[in-house]
C-alpha positions as CSV (number, residue, x, y, z in Angstrom):
1,M,0.0,0.0,0.0
2,K,1.3,3.5,-0.8
3,R,2.3,5.5,2.2
4,I,1.6,9.1,2.8
5,S,4.3,11.5,4.1
6,G,3.4,15.0,5.1
7,R,0.1,16.6,4.2
8,M,-1.9,16.1,1.0
9,D,-4.6,18.4,-0.5
10,R,-8.1,17.1,-1.1
11,R,-7.3,16.5,-4.8
12,G,-4.4,14.3,-3.8
13,F,-6.7,12.4,-1.4
14,L,-9.3,11.7,-4.0
15,A,-6.7,10.7,-6.6
16,G,-5.4,8.1,-4.1
17,A,-8.8,6.5,-4.0
18,G,-8.2,5.0,-7.4
19,A,-5.5,2.8,-6.0
20,C,-7.9,-0.1,-5.7
21,A,-10.3,0.6,-8.5
22,V,-10.9,-1.9,-11.3
23,A,-12.4,-1.7,-14.8
24,F,-15.8,-1.4,-13.1
25,V,-17.8,-0.3,-16.1
26,S,-17.7,-3.7,-17.6
27,M,-18.2,-5.5,-14.2
28,E,-21.0,-7.8,-13.5
29,V,-22.0,-8.2,-9.8
30,A,-24.0,-11.3,-9.1
31,A,-25.1,-10.0,-5.7
32,R,-27.7,-12.2,-4.0
33,Q,-29.0,-12.4,-0.5
34,V,-29.3,-16.0,0.6
35,L,-30.2,-18.2,3.6
36,K,-27.1,-20.3,3.9
37,E,-24.5,-21.4,6.4
38,I,-21.6,-18.9,6.3
39,G,-19.1,-21.6,5.0
40,D,-21.4,-22.3,2.0
41,L,-21.5,-18.7,0.7
42,E,-20.6,-18.4,-3.0
43,P,-19.0,-15.3,-4.6
44,G,-21.6,-12.5,-4.7
45,E,-23.8,-14.1,-2.0
46,F,-24.5,-12.6,1.5
47,T,-26.7,-12.9,4.5
48,W,-28.4,-9.8,6.0
49,H,-30.4,-10.0,9.3
50,P,-30.6,-6.5,10.9
51,D,-33.6,-7.6,12.9
52,R,-31.3,-9.7,15.1
53,Q,-30.0,-6.4,16.6
54,P,-31.9,-3.3,15.5
55,D,-29.6,-0.7,17.1
56,G,-26.2,-0.1,18.7
57,P,-22.6,0.5,17.5
58,V,-21.5,-1.2,14.3
59,A,-18.2,-3.0,13.8
60,V,-17.0,-4.6,10.5
61,V,-14.5,-7.5,10.5
62,V,-12.9,-8.5,7.2
63,S,-11.4,-12.0,7.4
64,L,-8.7,-12.4,4.7
65,P,-8.4,-16.2,4.8
66,E,-12.2,-16.7,4.6
67,Q,-12.7,-13.9,2.0
68,L,-15.7,-12.9,4.1
69,V,-16.9,-9.7,5.7
70,H,-18.7,-10.0,9.1
71,V,-20.9,-7.1,10.3
72,Y,-21.7,-6.8,14.0
73,R,-24.2,-4.4,15.7
74,N,-24.0,-4.1,19.4
75,G,-21.9,-7.2,19.5
76,V,-24.4,-9.3,17.5
77,R,-23.5,-10.5,14.0
78,I,-26.2,-9.3,11.7
79,A,-24.6,-10.0,8.3
80,V,-21.9,-11.9,6.5
81,S,-20.8,-11.4,2.9
82,S,-18.4,-12.8,0.4
83,C,-15.7,-10.3,-0.7
84,S,-12.6,-10.0,-2.8
85,T,-9.5,-8.4,-1.3
86,G,-6.0,-7.5,-2.6
87,K,-4.3,-9.8,-5.1
88,P,-0.6,-10.7,-4.9
89,G,1.5,-7.6,-5.2
90,H,-1.4,-5.4,-4.1
91,S,-2.3,-7.0,-0.8
92,T,-5.0,-5.5,1.4
93,P,-3.3,-4.2,4.6
94,T,-4.2,-5.8,7.9
95,G,-4.9,-3.8,11.0
96,V,-7.5,-1.6,12.6
97,F,-9.2,1.1,10.5
98,V,-12.0,3.6,10.9
99,V,-14.3,4.9,8.2
100,L,-12.8,8.3,7.1
101,Q,-15.2,9.2,4.3
102,K,-18.4,8.0,2.8
103,D,-19.4,8.5,-0.9
104,K,-22.4,6.6,-2.3
105,H,-21.6,7.5,-5.9
106,H,-17.8,7.7,-5.8
107,H,-15.8,7.5,-9.1
108,S,-12.1,6.8,-9.4
109,S,-10.0,9.7,-10.6
110,T,-7.2,7.3,-11.5
111,Y,-8.9,4.5,-13.4
112,N,-11.0,6.2,-16.2
113,N,-13.6,7.6,-13.8
114,A,-14.6,4.0,-12.9
115,P,-17.5,3.9,-10.5
116,M,-16.9,2.6,-7.0
117,P,-20.5,2.5,-5.5
118,N,-21.2,2.8,-1.8
119,M,-17.6,3.6,-0.9
120,N,-16.5,3.6,2.8
121,R,-12.9,5.0,2.8
122,L,-10.5,3.4,5.2
123,T,-7.2,5.2,4.2
124,W,-6.6,8.4,2.2
125,S,-4.1,6.4,0.2
126,G,-6.8,4.4,-1.5
127,I,-8.1,1.5,0.6
128,A,-11.9,1.3,0.9
129,L,-14.9,-0.9,1.1
130,H,-17.0,-0.7,-2.1
131,A,-19.0,-2.7,-4.6
132,G,-16.9,-4.5,-7.1
133,K,-16.4,-7.7,-9.1
134,L,-16.2,-10.9,-7.0
135,P,-14.4,-13.7,-8.9
136,G,-14.1,-15.9,-5.8
137,Y,-10.5,-15.1,-4.9
138,P,-8.4,-12.0,-4.0
139,A,-8.3,-9.9,-7.1
140,S,-8.4,-6.2,-6.1
141,H,-5.7,-3.6,-6.0
142,G,-6.0,-3.5,-2.2
143,C,-9.6,-2.5,-1.6
144,V,-12.3,-4.8,-0.2
145,R,-14.8,-5.5,-3.0
146,L,-18.4,-6.3,-2.0
147,P,-21.6,-7.5,-3.7
148,L,-23.5,-4.4,-4.9
149,D,-26.7,-5.0,-2.9
150,F,-24.7,-5.8,0.2
151,S,-22.5,-2.7,-0.2
152,E,-25.6,-0.6,-0.3
153,K,-27.1,-2.1,2.9
154,L,-23.7,-1.7,4.7
155,F,-23.4,1.9,3.5
156,G,-26.7,2.6,5.2
157,I,-25.5,1.6,8.7
158,T,-21.9,2.8,8.8
159,H,-20.7,6.3,9.8
160,L,-17.5,8.2,10.1
161,G,-15.5,6.5,12.8
162,T,-17.1,3.0,12.3
163,P,-14.2,0.5,13.1
164,V,-13.2,-1.9,10.4
165,I,-10.8,-4.7,11.4
166,I,-8.9,-6.4,8.6
167,A,-7.2,-9.6,9.9
168,G,-6.3,-13.2,9.6
169,S,-8.8,-14.3,12.2
170,H,-11.2,-12.9,14.8
171,S,-13.6,-13.6,17.6
172,D,-17.2,-12.4,17.9
173,P,-17.4,-9.2,19.9
174,W,-18.5,-9.5,23.5
175,E,-19.5,-7.1,26.2
176,L,-17.0,-6.1,28.8
177,K,-17.8,-4.0,31.9
178,H,-14.6,-2.5,33.4
179,P,-14.7,-0.9,36.8
180,G,-13.7,2.7,37.1
181,M,-11.7,4.5,34.4
182,V,-9.5,2.4,32.2
183,L,-5.7,2.8,32.3
184,S,-5.7,3.7,36.0
185,A,-6.1,2.2,39.4
186,Y,-9.8,1.8,40.5
187,A,-11.1,4.5,42.7
188,E,-14.6,4.3,44.3
189,D,-15.5,7.9,43.5
190,E,-14.2,7.7,39.9
191,F,-17.5,6.6,38.3
192,E,-19.0,10.1,38.9
193,T,-16.1,11.6,36.9
194,V,-16.5,9.0,34.1
195,E,-20.3,9.5,34.0
196,A,-20.0,13.3,33.9
197,S,-17.5,13.1,31.1
198,L,-19.9,11.1,28.9
199,E,-23.0,13.1,29.8
200,D,-25.0,14.4,26.8
201,K,-22.4,13.0,24.4
202,K,-23.8,11.2,21.3
203,H,-22.4,8.2,19.5
204,P,-21.1,9.3,16.0
205,K,-24.0,7.3,14.4
206,D,-26.4,9.8,16.1
207,W,-24.6,13.0,15.0
208,L,-26.6,15.3,12.8
209,A,-25.2,16.5,9.5
210,A,-24.5,19.9,11.0
211,E,-22.6,18.5,14.0
212,S,-18.8,18.2,13.8
213,S,-17.8,16.5,17.0
214,P,-14.2,15.1,17.0
215,I,-13.7,11.3,16.8
216,T,-11.3,10.1,19.6
217,S,-9.2,7.0,19.5
218,V,-6.6,5.5,21.9
219,I,-3.8,3.2,20.8
220,A,-1.7,1.3,23.5
221,S,1.4,-0.6,22.4
222,S,3.4,-3.2,24.3
223,G,6.0,-3.0,21.5
224,D,7.5,0.3,22.8
225,R,5.3,0.7,26.0
226,K,3.6,3.8,24.8
227,I,0.1,5.1,24.6
228,M,-1.3,7.6,22.1
229,L,-4.5,9.7,22.1
230,I,-5.7,10.6,18.6
231,E,-8.4,13.1,17.7
232,N,-9.6,13.3,14.1
233,G,-6.3,11.7,13.0
234,A,-4.0,14.1,15.0
235,V,-2.0,13.0,18.0
236,V,-3.0,15.2,20.9
237,A,-1.2,13.2,23.7
238,E,1.5,10.5,24.0
239,T,3.1,9.1,27.0
240,G,4.8,6.0,28.5
241,L,2.6,3.0,29.3
242,N,3.0,0.8,32.4
243,I,2.2,-2.8,31.6
244,E,2.0,-5.5,34.2
245,G,4.1,-8.5,33.1
246,D,6.4,-8.9,30.0
247,Y,4.2,-11.2,27.8
248,P,2.3,-10.0,24.8
249,L,-1.0,-8.2,24.9
250,G,-2.3,-9.5,21.7
251,S,-4.4,-7.5,19.3
252,H,-7.7,-6.1,20.7
253,V,-10.2,-3.4,19.8
254,F,-12.6,-1.9,22.4
255,L,-15.6,0.2,21.4
256,L,-17.0,2.4,24.2
257,K,-20.7,2.0,24.7
258,G,-21.0,4.3,27.8
259,G,-21.0,4.2,31.6
260,N,-22.2,1.2,33.6
261,A,-23.7,1.9,37.0
262,K,-23.5,-1.7,38.2
263,T,-19.7,-1.8,37.9
264,R,-19.4,1.9,38.5
265,G,-17.2,2.0,35.4
266,L,-17.3,1.7,31.6
267,H,-19.1,-0.5,29.3
268,W,-17.2,-1.7,26.2
269,L,-17.6,-4.0,23.2
270,A,-14.4,-6.1,22.8
271,I,-13.1,-7.6,19.6
272,S,-10.0,-9.7,19.3
273,H,-8.3,-10.0,15.9
274,N,-5.3,-12.1,16.7
275,T,-3.6,-14.0,13.8
276,D,-1.7,-16.3,16.2
277,V,-3.3,-19.4,17.6
278,D,-0.6,-20.6,20.0
279,G,-2.4,-19.4,23.1
280,T,0.1,-16.8,24.1
281,F,-2.2,-13.8,23.8
282,Q,-4.3,-12.6,26.7
283,P,-8.1,-12.3,26.9
284,E,-9.4,-8.8,26.4
285,E,-10.3,-8.2,30.0
286,R,-7.0,-9.4,31.4
287,A,-5.1,-7.4,28.9
288,L,-7.0,-4.2,29.7
289,H,-6.4,-4.6,33.5
290,R,-2.6,-4.8,32.8
291,L,-2.4,-1.3,31.5
292,K,-1.8,2.0,33.4
293,A,-1.1,5.5,32.1
294,D,0.1,8.6,33.9
295,Q,-2.4,11.1,35.3
296,R,-1.6,13.8,32.8
297,F,-2.6,11.5,29.9
298,L,-5.8,10.5,31.7
299,E,-6.8,14.1,32.3
300,T,-6.3,14.8,28.6
301,M,-8.3,11.8,27.6
302,K,-11.3,12.1,30.0
303,P,-13.0,15.2,28.4
304,R,-12.5,13.7,24.9
305,M,-14.2,10.4,25.6
306,H,-17.5,9.7,23.8
307,P,-19.7,6.7,23.0
308,G,-18.1,5.1,20.0
309,M,-14.6,5.9,21.1
310,I,-12.1,3.2,20.0
311,M,-9.3,1.9,22.1
312,I,-6.7,-0.4,20.4
313,L,-4.2,-2.7,22.1
314,T,-1.4,-3.9,20.0
315,D,2.1,-5.5,20.3
316,A,3.3,-3.5,17.3
317,P,5.4,-0.4,18.1
318,L,3.9,3.0,17.5
319,H,6.3,4.3,14.9
320,P,5.5,5.5,11.3
321,D,6.1,2.1,9.8
322,T,3.1,0.7,11.6
323,R,0.8,3.7,11.1
324,S,-0.6,4.8,7.8
325,G,0.0,8.5,8.1
326,K,-3.0,10.5,9.4
327,D,-5.3,7.6,8.7
328,F,-4.9,6.6,12.4
329,V,-4.6,3.0,11.5
330,I,-2.4,0.4,13.2
331,M,-0.8,-1.7,10.4
332,S,0.1,-5.2,11.3
């Protein structure tokens, strides 16, 4: 994937979107909603059951080995679709992404104005979810191609900041209720502070068109024992990270749902996306309890927290080689 150094203007951003385009004009998309077991889905087929969970935060997991896209809402899987990811020499990057831009009628400025319907941009350098040809194997220039009908349905429930995890394997999201503020020792009176910081704040999916609230993300790395606070792609705080033990954290994504009165703390959706299966990685809850940050970082983070905030744990170091410019993404 092409890296970005420095700032780009909007024209440069849009030009990069063509990096994964194909000759879309002559494309035939055999999109079809079916009632099948996931393992039996053919290219172009998908399942869609939004009634299983009508509301809540959405998370998208792209499984490269399966060539499948899993869609979760409030931790419940509501859809699975076949897909086509990057071919050899143009592999789809793995890691944690967020939707940076949505364009229902996007056209590539690089590949003869080729249409890329229902585009959810993941990086400014050209990686996106969009409708495209599905031959049954990885065939794109890096993007994740989807059946046309499925891409339209997915476009209707994503928003800026929706997490998209591209990985070798994953687990279904599950709810985690963490006492007190994360990244600090538990204090009995801390819940009031946490609750006050989240009061009247909406999830990004509830923002009106005129609202421009910043999207906040936190990345914690065991690779260099650092933690980073990111707001709309810009690093606003960075500090050392105290980690109990010297064994790996694994790769985890936490999506903040809000406060939880029962635990007097925070309510998260947790998603693992480890590619290792040797059992060395820690469960999400144990990994989260191992982390502590200094008070100055916590005071910077508290007022910026909002429902839908993403926290990522990774064993990759937080240097430019593992981050795609201002895209915020952790590249693995």
